[in-house]
C-alpha positions, 0 to 999 in steps of 0.5 A: 278827863282829870288833870292835876294843877298846882295852885298856892302849894295845893294840888287841885283836881280839875275835871274837863269834858272832852269838848271843853278840853278841845276848846281850851287847847284851841284857845291856848294855841292858835296854830292848832287850827292850821293844817299839820306841818308837811312830812319832814321825814329824813332822806332815805338812802338806798341802792348803794352800788360800788364800782371798783377801779384801778386805784380808785372807785365810784359810788352810786346811790339813790335818794327818795327826794332831791338831795345833796350829799357827801361821802366820807371815806378812808382806810378805816372807819375814821375816814379822813377823806371827803367827796362832796356833791353840791347839786341836788338829785335823786341819782348820785355819784361820788369818786373815791380818789387819792387811795390805792389797792385795798379795802376802804370804808365809806359812808354817805350823808344825804341832806334834804335842802328844803328841810335841812334834815340829813341821813347818814348811811351805815359804814360800807366798804369797797375793795379797789383793784391794784394799779396797773403802771402806765409809762411812756413811751410804752404801756407797762403792765397792761394786758390783752384780751381780758375776760370778765368775770374771770380776770376782773369782776367788773367790766370797767376795771378790765378796760382800765387794765387793757392795752390800747386796741385790745378786747375785753370779753364779758361773760353772762350776767348783769353788770351795773356799771358806767363804762368808758372804753378809752384807748380804742378797746373793744367790748364783746358780750356773750349775747343780748339774752345773756349779758346786760350792762345796766347804767346805775345813775347819771352818767360820766359825761353829763348826758347820762351815758351807760357807755362811752365808746372811744377810739384812739390814735397814738404814737405809743413808741414815738417812732413817728408811726401812729397806731389807730385803735377803733373799738367795736361794741357787740353782744349786749343788752344796754339799759338803765335804772331809770328813764325820765321826761328830760326836756330838751336843752340846746342841741336836743341833748337831754339835761339829765336823762339816760343815754345808752352809748355816746360815741367819742371817736377821736380819729374822725376818718374811721368808724367805731362799730356798734352792732348786734345789741339791744337798747331799751329803757333809755331816753336815747339809745345812741348819741353821736354828738358831732360830725367828727364822731362817726359810727357804723350802727348796724343790726341793733334793735332799739326798744322805746316806750313811755318817755323814751325819746330817740333810738339814735340822735345824730348831730352833724354839727354844721355839716362837713363842707371842708373835709372828707369825713366818713359817712355815719352808717345806720343800717339793718336796725329796728326802731320800735315805739319811741315817743319822738323819733327812731332817729333824729338828725339835727344841725345846731350850726347851719343846716345848709352845709349838710351833705348827703355824704354826712350819713347813710341811713338805709334798710331800717325798720321803724315801727310805732315811733311818733308818726313812724318818723325815722328822722326829724330836722331841727329847724325851730323858731329860735334858730330861724337861720336854719329854715332858709335853705335846709330843706334842699338837703332832704331833696338831695338825700331823699329826692323829695323837697320839704316845704320851708319850715317843715321839721319832720320827714318819713323816709320809709319806702326809700333807701330800703327803709320800712315800717312794719310790725317786726313780729317779735317772739315776746317783746314783753318778756324781752325776747326780740327774736323774730317769728317766722314771717317777720318783715325783718327776714331777708330785708337787710342791705343785700350787700351786707355779710350774712355768712353767720346766719344758719341755713336756709338764710335766703342769701340776704342778711336779716334786719334787727339784732340777730341779723348775721348771727347764729340766732337769726330767724330762718328764711321760709 
């Protein structure tokens, strides 16, 4: 190899053999003998999703590494408004507020806190829906029985524009949104094989819920008479973009995992209804956080898999010793292949106060969940006061007393609960219809309505998502 160097004003040609050159370089730079620096490539921003609402919007995106972020937005590419995010994640969300109807520009800046390197996305736009005026004592501008996509392209926008207690009907398609029903509005899909809600990120309530199902009691015209608006959620496949091993914090709430539905039922004495839905690719299918947030969860199919913890998590709080709360109903469902339990009942307060009337769980199929358990009880070492008398509760409910400290119980064979292969037509392809001879056929609660099942229906409702629907498997 020939190099030119300058000495005393003269150019000198210097010939160096490759080996000699290598030794020369090592001698000049001691750092050369160390491993090369780690990859410090910039953050990659991808999967940008816009969710327009009435007078504001939500933006979701993904980064390839844990990053912090900010969103600049405004009416032009000059922006002027900022939505910041101080925590690090790979799933991100930002709220564009202080705007109104129209098209707005935004760009995302994502920063890797380890390297300090940032990536700025190209300019993006989102078109925000007109604001519906809300006045008191009555709602103004709201509408009943809105349809998606005919009236609004986005489910949440239709919910925002709906009157209290109304219904939003959602047509076929996949909707990548986080949903809050608010105002007791019901949400009805075109069927699990046609309508999917896919949560794009970490969820609006901190637990990663795709849907927050909320009831409402309100005296809207101030006449002293309260209206009770209790929602129904039916006809959807509910899923998420991700599942992760979350670990468990506090009362077993996932730290950052995905939850299909979180029930937020304000009138504790009436049950929100969740029926005829499929839940899959979720850390938890449904979460009932307190005893005063009950629900009727009927004829759904919950599909678990790797890192997916529970079909349903029920947290009755400290029990209901003073009030006649309604019983949460879990009936005619199928729970398949969850890593921890099909249904987990926990009590972060004092389990001794639980009563058999706090929930009714019957006529369900649990198949290939961890040890096929339908329930586990939270009587862990760091809450030793729960283990003293809590097993008596299970004796009251199932007629069998658990030894002190035992934390799991399999109730199959009791209260109509079974554990058997559901014989789905093609679960890998997402077809959860049952084949002829499935144990779901005519195995639901004998008192449940079966009038929508085609003949021959055996005079009894099927278990699973298609029970009491026109798609139910026929009796033999």
